[in-house]
N, C-alpha and C positions, 0 to 999 in steps of 0.2 A: 404920850409916855411909851416906854419900851414894852410895857405889858400888853399894849394894844397893837403891837406890830405882828403881822402875819409872818412869823419867823420861818416856818417851812418854805413858804413861797420865796421869801427873800433869800434864804439860804440857797435854794435852787438857782435863783437869778445870779447870785454871787459865784456859784460854782461854774455855771456856764460861761459867765464873763471871764473868770480866771482861766478856764481851759482855752477859750478863744485867744486871750492875750498871750498865754504861754505858747500857743502855736505860732503867733506872730513873732515872738522873741526867738523861738527855736529856729527860725529861718536863718538866723545869724550865727548859730551855734557852731563853734570851731571853724569859723570862716574868717578869722582875724578881723572883726568889725572895727571900723574907725571909731575912735573915742575922743572926747574932749575933756578938759579938766574943769570941774566946778570949783575945785580948791587944789591944794598942792598934790593930794593923792586921791581925791574924790572924782570918779569918772562918770561920764554919761555917754550913751550911744544913741543912735537914731531909733534903736529897738526899744530903749526905755521910753522915748517920746511917742512912738507909734503904739506901744502897748498901753500907755496911759490914756491916750486919745480914745482907743477902743474901749477901755474900762469906763471912761466918763460917759461915752455915748450909750453903752448898754445899761449902765446903772441909772442914767438919767431917764431913759425910756421906761424903766421898770418901777421907778419910785420917785417921790418928790423930794427926797432927802439930798442935801448938798454933798459934793464930793470934794475931799481934800486929798491931793496927790503930792508925791515927792517932787515932780518936775514942774508942775504949774501951780502948785500951792492951792489956795482956796480958803474959805472961812467956814468954821464949824457952825452948826445951827445955833440960833440965838437963844432958844429956850433952854431952861436948866436941864430938861430930860429929853430934848428933841434929838432925834437920831441924825448921825452924820456918817457917811461912808469915808473910810480912810483907805487909800490904795497905794501900794508900792508896786509899780509896774515891772520892776526888775530888782529884786533884793539880792544883792551879791553881784553887782555890775562888774567889780574888779575880777571876781571869779570868772564870770561869763567872758569877759574880754581875754582872759588868759587861757580859756578853755578848761577851767575847773568846773566840775558838775554841780557844785553846791550853789545853785541859784534858783530862784522861784518867783512866782507871782503871788502877791498876798493882798487879800481884801478883808477888812474888818468893819463891822457896823457898831458904832459906839453911841450910847445915849447917856447924856450927863456925865461924860468922861469914862463911863463904865462899859466894858465889852458886852455885846449882845450876841453876836455870832461872828464866825470867821471861816475863811477858806484859804488854804495855801496849797499851790500846785507847783511841784518840783519835777519837771518832765524828765530831766536827765538822770534823776534818781528813781524814776518810775513810781513816784509817790504823790499822793494827794490826801490832804487832811481837811476835815471839816469839823465844826463844833457849834452847838447852840447852848448858851449858858442856861443851866438848870435842866438840860435835857441830856444830850449825848454827844460824844466826840467819835470821829471815825478816822481810821487810817486805811485808805482804799475802801474796800467793801465791808470791812469789819470794824466793829466797835473797838475803841482803844481806851486804856486807862493808864494813869500814872503808875510808877513803880511802887513797890512796898519796901524799898530800902529804907531802914530806920537808923543806920549807923553812919555818921558823917564820914568816918574812916573808910567806909566801903562805897561812898558815893562817887559816881562819875558826873562831873559838872561841866558846864560850858560857860564861856564868857566872850566878850569882845572888847575892842579898844577904839577910842574915838578918833576921828579924822584929824583932830588937832594934837594928837599925841606927841608930835615932834616939837611943839612949842609950849604946851600946857603941862604943869606938874600934876593936874588932876586927870591922869591918863590911865588909871586902873593897873598900873604896873605893880605897885606895892601889894594891892589886894591879890592879884594874880599869884605873885610869889608866895605870900603868906598862906593863902588858901590851898595852893598846890602841894604844900608841905603837909597838909592835914587831911586831905581827902584822898581817894584812890587815884584820881587823875582829873585833869582839866583839859578840855578840847576847845578848839577855836576854829569854826568852819567858815566864818565870814558872812553869815546870813542870820540875823536876829530871828527872822520868821521861822527858819528851819530849826534853829536852836530851840525855840519855844515848842515847836511841834514834836521834837525829840523828847522834851519833857512830858508833853501830853501823852505820847505813846509808850513811855517807860524806858526809852533808850537812855536818856539822861535822867538823873535824879534832881538836878537843879541847874539854874542859869541865872547869872546876874550881869548887869551892864549899866553904864551911865552914858549920858549924852546921846540917848536914842531918840528918834523922832517918832511921833505917833503912828505914822504909816509903817514904821519898822515893826511895831509890836501890837498893833490893834487886832489883826487877825489871829496871830498866834496866842495872844493872851486869852481871847475868847475860847480857843481850842483847849488850852490848859485848864481853864475853869470848868469847861464842859466835861473834861476827862477826870475831874475830881481833885485837881491840884490847887495850889495857892498862888496868887499873884499880888504882890505888894510893892511899895517903895522900899527904900533902904531902911526906913523907920518902922517897917512892919505893918503899916496901915494900908488898906486898899487904895490903890493909886490911880489917879487920873492918868490916862495914857499920854497926856500932853506934858506930864511932869518932867520927862527927860531921864528917868531912872526906873529900873525894874528889877525885881527879884521874883523868880518863878521856880517853884519846886513841887515835889510830890506831896508837900504838906508835912511829912514826917521829919524832914531835916530843915524845915523853913527857919525855925527859931534859931538853930545853930548857925546857919548861913548868915542870917541877920546879925547875930552876935559877932561872928568873925569879921564881917564887913565894918561893924561898929568899932571893933578893936583896932582895925587898921586906921580908920578915919580919926581916932582919938589920939594917935601917936604924935 
């Protein structure tokens, strides 16, 4: 069970692995790395693959838990509360390929679908976030907390759009337009893990997205919860990170964001 996990030790393991992987990826930064298409607009580079290989090695040496990653997949632990590592070796690959600094390495430990701890390292932003659910979240060397914004009209939000947005009507466009008219602003940086960390440290007041994968949100979700925020599905219930949808906020605007998303889906 997650309660028996040595969380401080595993957080340190994850932090070191993420830092090492980020150093591997950084070797290709702004060097026009070659990329291949996994889909029409979904890219992968050798740095994604090398980063994931390193993460798998280091996490496997430090714990018996299975590793599920973006590039090589894997199977989550069989037990209902058994821990599983979810790793995104390069979240924001499209940004990375184009020389945009919003990319990171993300690691999350999940037990029974629920976040336990997370680490996100974004070297070109000079930022590193960590979080242990029920304990504390950090941005760099300092503790961080979610914002205290309570009015939706004053909220700065973030979102993203699925890779199949060119062929699917379930593409988040309607929700983006509707919500953007009612809040202060909506940002789209291209990395779900960074979006979640910006909720955790109070930069954003909320974030929502559909068709996300568990490695996209496992680490960041743990950091939001550790920072005192709320993380649910579109129905407002605590969500399994494998569900494909996420709403993360400072808690104060959570119900309103859920209501706005519901109003769009009911049209």
